[in-house]
C-alpha positions in Angstrom: -116.3 44.9 -109.4 -117.1 41.7 -110.3 -116.6 40.0 -113.5 -118.3 37.4 -114.8 -117.0 34.8 -117.4 -119.6 34.4 -120.4 -119.0 32.3 -123.3 -117.6 34.6 -125.2 -115.3 36.5 -122.9 -115.4 38.0 -119.3 -117.5 40.9 -118.9 -117.7 43.6 -116.0 -121.3 42.9 -113.8 -122.5 46.5 -113.8 -123.8 48.0 -110.3 -127.8 48.1 -110.1 -128.3 51.5 -110.8 -132.2 51.8 -109.7 -131.4 50.1 -106.4 -128.3 52.1 -106.2 -129.4 55.2 -106.9 -132.8 54.1 -104.2 -130.2 53.6 -101.6 -128.3 56.8 -102.2 -131.5 58.8 -102.3 -133.0 57.4 -98.4 -129.6 57.9 -96.6 -129.3 61.9 -98.2 -133.0 62.3 -97.1 -131.8 60.9 -93.5 -129.0 63.3 -93.4 -131.5 66.3 -94.7 -133.9 65.7 -92.1 -131.7 65.5 -89.8 -129.8 68.7 -91.0 -133.0 70.5 -91.4 -133.1 70.5 -87.4 -130.5 73.6 -87.3 -130.7 76.9 -89.3 -126.8 76.3 -90.0 -126.8 73.4 -92.1 -130.4 73.5 -93.4 -129.9 73.2 -97.3 -133.5 74.2 -98.0 -136.4 74.9 -95.8 -138.4 71.2 -95.5 -141.2 71.5 -97.3 -142.9 68.0 -97.8 -145.4 67.4 -99.7 -145.5 63.5 -98.5 -145.5 63.7 -94.9 -141.9 62.0 -94.5 -141.9 58.5 -91.9 -138.1 59.1 -90.6 -138.8 55.4 -88.6 -140.0 53.9 -91.9 -136.9 54.9 -93.6 -134.3 54.0 -91.2 -136.0 50.7 -90.8 -135.5 50.5 -95.0 -131.6 51.1 -93.8 -131.4 49.5 -91.3 -132.7 46.4 -93.2 -130.6 46.9 -96.4 -128.1 46.6 -94.0 -128.4 43.2 -93.3 -128.7 42.4 -97.1 -126.6 41.0 -99.4 -125.0 44.8 -101.0 -123.5 43.1 -103.7 -125.2 44.5 -106.4 -124.0 47.8 -105.3 -120.2 49.2 -107.4 -118.8 49.6 -103.5 -120.5 47.3 -101.0 -118.2 47.9 -98.1 -118.3 51.6 -98.7 -121.7 51.5 -98.5 -121.8 49.7 -95.6 -120.0 51.8 -93.9 -121.8 54.6 -94.9 -125.2 53.2 -93.7 -123.2 52.7 -90.0 -122.3 56.2 -89.9 -125.6 57.3 -90.7 -127.4 55.1 -88.3 -125.0 56.3 -85.8 -125.6 59.6 -86.0 -129.3 59.7 -87.2 -130.3 58.3 -83.8 -128.0 60.0 -81.5 -130.3 62.4 -79.4 -127.3 65.0 -78.8 -125.7 66.0 -81.8 -122.0 67.7 -81.4 -120.8 69.9 -84.0 -118.8 67.4 -85.5 -121.7 65.0 -86.2 -123.6 68.0 -87.6 -120.2 68.2 -90.0 -120.0 64.6 -90.4 -123.7 64.5 -91.7 -123.2 67.6 -94.5 -120.2 66.0 -95.9 -122.3 62.9 -95.7 -125.3 64.6 -97.4 -123.3 65.9 -100.2 -122.2 62.8 -101.0 -125.1 60.9 -101.3 -126.6 63.6 -103.1 -123.8 63.0 -106.0 -124.2 59.3 -106.1 -128.0 59.6 -105.6 -127.5 61.5 -109.1 -124.8 60.0 -110.6 -127.1 56.5 -110.9 -130.3 57.7 -111.7 -127.8 59.5 -114.6 -126.9 56.2 -115.1 -130.4 54.4 -115.3 -131.1 57.4 -117.5 -128.4 56.1 -120.2 -129.3 52.5 -119.3 -132.6 53.4 -121.0 -131.4 55.2 -123.9 -133.0 58.9 -123.4 -129.8 60.1 -122.1 -127.8 59.9 -125.1 -129.3 62.1 -127.6 -129.6 66.1 -127.7 
């Protein structure tokens, strides 16, 4: 994590929770859509209230990959995750190993998206009460 020197002390730059949540939600959704094409790996039936534009989300992920990811807590890991998802999602014929990799990535992205969205609540002061 990058450090920034203020006039009083050195502080850690916190990752951008909103950007991180959006990035991992997009990655999670792409994995989910790819896995929904099989019965074995489908986490749930796909009920899209709003039609999903996979090409648009893939384009957003490609654009994200070419941008500066310094706002992420682990920019190199996010870059690797994006490349892995793009490689797997654009593959026409997926092997069993590809599907297993998508499932593992989907679970990881789900955990990260929920973690960072929880950080948003805490930062706004809404997550501290009981």
